[in-house]
VOBA-1610 file (N, C-alpha, C; in pm, whole numbers, padded with zeros to 5 digits, always signed):
BEGIN
Met+01072+00508-03728Met+00954+00509-03645Met+00972+00417-03524Gly+01041+00306-03541Gly+01064+00213-03431Gly+01142+00276-03317Leu+01241+00361-03352Leu+01322+00429-03250Leu+01236+00522-03166Leu+01147+00596-03230Leu+01059+00686-03157Leu+00965+00609-03065Thr+00918+00494-03110Thr+00830+00413-03027Thr+00901+00366-02902Asn+01029+00331-02914Asn+01107+00287-02798Asn+01136+00401-02703Leu+01162+00522-02760Leu+01193+00637-02676Leu+01069+00695-02609Phe+00956+00693-02680Phe+00833+00752-02630Phe+00720+00649-02639Pro+00710+00561-02540Pro+00605+00460-02547Pro+00467+00523-02544Ser+00375+00463-02615Ser+00239+00516-02620Ser+00168+00491-02488Ser+00056+00560-02471Ser-00020+00540-02347Ser-00074+00398-02341Ser-00100+00337-02458Ser-00148+00199-02454Ser-00039+00105-02405Asp+00088+00136-02436Asp+00199+00058-02381Asp+00206+00073-02230Ala+00187+00195-02183Ala+00189+00221-02038Ala+00071+00151-01970Asp-00045+00155-02034Asp-00162+00088-01978Asp-00140-00063-01974Lys-00079-00117-02079Lys-00052-00261-02084Lys+00045-00299-01972Arg+00147-00217-01953Arg+00246-00243-01848Arg+00179-00237-01711Ala+00095-00137-01688Ala+00026-00125-01559Ala-00063-00246-01534Thr-00131-00293-01637Thr-00215-00412-01624Thr-00131-00535-01591Glu-00016-00546-01655Glu+00074-00660-01629Glu+00126-00656-01486Ile+00156-00538-01435Ile+00203-00524-01297Ile+00091-00562-01200Arg-00030-00508-01224Arg-00143-00539-01135Arg-00173-00688-01130Ser-00155-00755-01244Ser-00185-00899-01248Ser-00072-00984-01194Gly+00046-00924-01178Gly+00162-00999-01131Gly+00240-01065-01243Ala+00207-01033-01368Ala+00275-01094-01482Ala+00418-01045-01497Val+00444-00920-01454Val+00579-00864-01458Val+00610-00801-01323Ala+00738-00794-01292Ala+00782-00730-01167Ala+00793-00579-01189Pro+00749-00501-01092Pro+00760-00356-01106Pro+00905-00308-01093Thr+00935-00198-01160Thr+01066-00136-01148Thr+01074-00063-01015Arg+01190-00012-00984Arg+01209+00064-00860Arg+01113+00183-00854Glu+01101+00255-00965Glu+01012+00372-00969Glu+00866+00329-00954Glu+00829+00218-01015Glu+00691+00169-01004Glu+00661+00124-00861Arg+00759+00063-00794Arg+00740+00025-00653Arg+00723+00150-00567Lys+00806+00250-00593Lys+00798+00375-00517Lys+00660+00439-00534Lys+00608+00437-00655Lys+00476+00493-00682Lys+00369+00414-00606Cys+00384+00281-00602Cys+00291+00197-00527Cys+00294+00232-00379Trp+00413+00241-00323Trp+00426+00270-00180Trp+00368+00407-00146Glu+00387+00504-00234Glu+00330+00637-00209Glu+00178+00630-00212Ala+00122+00554-00308Ala-00024+00537-00314Ala-00075+00465-00190Arg+00000+00364-00143Arg-00037+00292-00021Arg-00039+00387+00098Asp+00065+00467+00112Asp+00074+00560+00225Asp-00040+00663+00222Thr-00075+00711+00103Thr-00185+00806+00089Thr-00317+00740+00130Tyr-00337+00617+00085Tyr-00459+00543+00119Tyr-00465+00516+00269Phe-00355+00473+00328Phe-00354+00446+00472Phe-00376+00573+00553Ala-00324+00686+00506Ala-00346+00813+00576Ala-00495+00847+00575Cys-00562+00821+00464Cys-00706+00844+00456Cys-00780+00751+00551Leu-00741+00623+00554Leu-00804+00529+00647Leu-00784+00576+00791Asp-00663+00620+00824Asp-00635+00670+00959Asp-00725+00789+00993Ala-00737+00882+00898Ala-00818+01002+00920Ala-00965+00967+00941Asn-01008+00853+00890Asn-01148+00812+00902Asn-01170+00702+01004Gly-01066+00669+01081Gly-01079+00570+01187Gly-01105+00428+01139Ile-01054+00395+01021Ile-01074+00262+00965Ile-00945+00184+00977Val-00948+00069+01044Val-00830-00014+01058Val-00828-00122+00951Asp-00937-00196+00940Asp-00942-00311+00849Asp-01023-00277+00724Ala-00952-00242+00617Ala-01018-00203+00492Ala-01079-00322+00420Leu-01038-00443+00455Leu-01098-00562+00395Leu-01232-00593+00462Lys-01235-00587+00594Lys-01357-00615+00669Lys-01458-00501+00653Asp-01409-00378+00658Asp-01495-00260+00646Asp-01486-00201+00506Asp-01496-00286+00405Asp-01472-00242+00268Asp-01571-00136+00220Ser-01697-00145+00258Ser-01793-00044+00211Ser-01766+00091+00277Lys-01732+00089+00405Lys-01699+00214+00475Lys-01571+00275+00417Ala-01471+00190+00390Ala-01346+00237+00331Ala-01369+00293+00191Ala-01455+00229+00114Ala-01484+00276-00022Ala-01552+00413-00020Arg-01645+00432+00075Arg-01713+00561+00086Arg-01616+00671+00130Ala-01533+00640+00228Ala-01445+00742+00285Ala-01321+00769+00200Cys-01268+00664+00136Cys-01139+00676+00069Cys-01141+00617-00072Gly-01250+00634-00142Gly-01265+00575-00275Gly-01157+00618-00373Gly-01127+00746-00377Gly-01025+00796-00469Gly-00887+00744-00436Glu-00854+00744-00309Glu-00724+00694-00265Glu-00712+00544-00291Ser-00822+00472-00270Ser-00823+00329-00295Ser-00802+00300-00443Ala-00867+00377-00528Ala-00851+00358-00673Ala-00706+00380-00715Gly-00643+00483-00659Gly-00502+00508-00690Gly-00412+00396-00641Phe-00440+00348-00521Phe-00363+00238-00461Phe-00375+00113-00548Glu-00497+00080-00586Glu-00519-00040-00666Glu-00466-00025-00808Lys-00462+00098-00859Lys-00410+00123-00993Lys-00258+00112-00996Asp-00193+00158-00890Asp-00047+00167-00890Asp+00024+00046-00830Cys-00051-00050-00775Cys+00011-00165-00710Cys-00044-00296-00768Ala+00038-00398-00758Ala-00006-00532-00795Ala-00120-00573-00702Ala-00218-00644-00755Ala-00335-00684-00677Ala-00295-00761-00551Gln-00198-00850-00562Gln-00154-00925-00445Gln-00090-00834-00341Trp-00021-00730-00386Trp+00040-00635-00293Trp-00068-00560-00217Val-00174-00520-00288Val-00284-00446-00224Val-00341-00528-00108Thr-00370-00655-00137Thr-00424-00743-00033Thr-00324-00760+00081Tyr-00198-00783+00046Tyr-00094-00801+00148Tyr-00085-00678+00238Phe-00077-00559+00178Phe-00063-00437+00258Phe-00184-00414+00347Lys-00303-00444+00299Lys-00424-00426+00381Lys-00421-00521+00501Lys-00380-00645+00479Lys-00370-00741+00590Lys-00258-00701+00685Trp-00146-00655+00629Trp-00032-00612+00711Trp-00075-00497+00803Arg-00154-00406+00750Arg-00199-00289+00829Arg-00273-00334+00955Val-00364-00431+00940Val-00441-00480+01055Val-00347-00543+01157Gln-00256-00626+01110Gln-00162-00692+01201Gln-00072-00590+01270Asp-00031-00485+01198Asp+00054-00383+01257Asp-00018-00307+01367Val-00144-00273+01344Val-00223-00204+01446Val-00237-00293+01569Gln-00266-00421+01548Gln-00279-00515+01660Gln-00147-00530+01735Lys-00037-00535+01661Lys+00095-00549+01725Lys+00127-00426+01810Lys+00100-00309+01757Lys+00126-00186+01833Lys+00041-00180+01959Ala-00084-00222+01948Ala-00172-00223+02066Ala-00121-00321+02170Arg-00077-00436+02126Arg-00024-00537+02219Arg+00103-00488+02287Leu+00191-00424+02212Leu+00314-00369+02271Leu+00280-00263+02376Lys+00180-00182+02347Lys+00137-00078+02441Lys+00084-00143+02569Glu+00006-00250+02554Glu-00046-00323+02670Glu+00067-00380+02756Leu+00163-00440+02689Leu+00276-00500+02761Leu+00356-00395+02836Glu+00379-00280+02773Glu+00451-00172+02840Glu+00374-00124+02962Ala+00241-00115+02950Ala+00159-00072+03064Ala+00166-00171+03178Gln+00194-00297+03146Gln+00207-00401+03248Gln+00349-00410+03303Gly+00437-00322+03255Gly+00573-00317+03308Gly+00677-00392+03227Ala+00645-00437+03110Ala+00743-00508+03026Ala+00852-00411+02982Asn+00971-00462+02962Asn+01081-00380+02914Asn+01058-00342+02769Lys+01080-00216+02738Lys+01061-00167+02602Lys+01182-00205+02516Met+01152-00254+02396Met+01257-00289+02301Met+01240-00204+02175Asp+01348-00181+02104Asp+01341-00106+01979Asp+01288-00199+01870Val+01160-00182+01837Val+01096-00265+01736Val+01038-00173+01630Gln+01078-00196+01506Gln+01024-00115+01396Gln+00902-00187+01340Thr+00789-00116+01337Thr+00667-00180+01291Thr+00606-00106+01171Asp+00687-00034+01098Asp+00636+00032+00979Asp+00737+00021+00865Phe+00706+00083+00755Phe+00790+00070+00637Phe+00894+00181+00624Thr+00902+00270+00722Thr+00998+00380+00713Thr+01140+00329+00735Ala+01235+00398+00674Ala+01376+00359+00688Ala+01425+00392+00828Arg+01510+00308+00878Arg+01569+00332+01010Arg+01677+00438+00998Ser+01689+00518+01100Ser+01793+00622+01098Ser+01917+00576+01169
//
């Protein structure tokens, strides 16, 4: 019976692991990180579609517009990661706006990556 438990963990084991990841008690595996990033991207796409930049400041508006996506994001990511990514999003939008302003003023354009996508 022990071998089967190791090969096929119960849903309570999976729930326990997810809770440990959300609390920061354990580090997520590569697959768990990938799942988190996909949930983040889905949530951010919903925020973009609804014109919401700061999900922390506009939390009630974000909850109404993207409640399902937010629940998935918070379920699949460590709580500290959720907060970090939400703050990062605001800073990234501000950085992109500032770069656009500088270019309009004649500044030289530099190759700056401001998102999580892989460079080609």
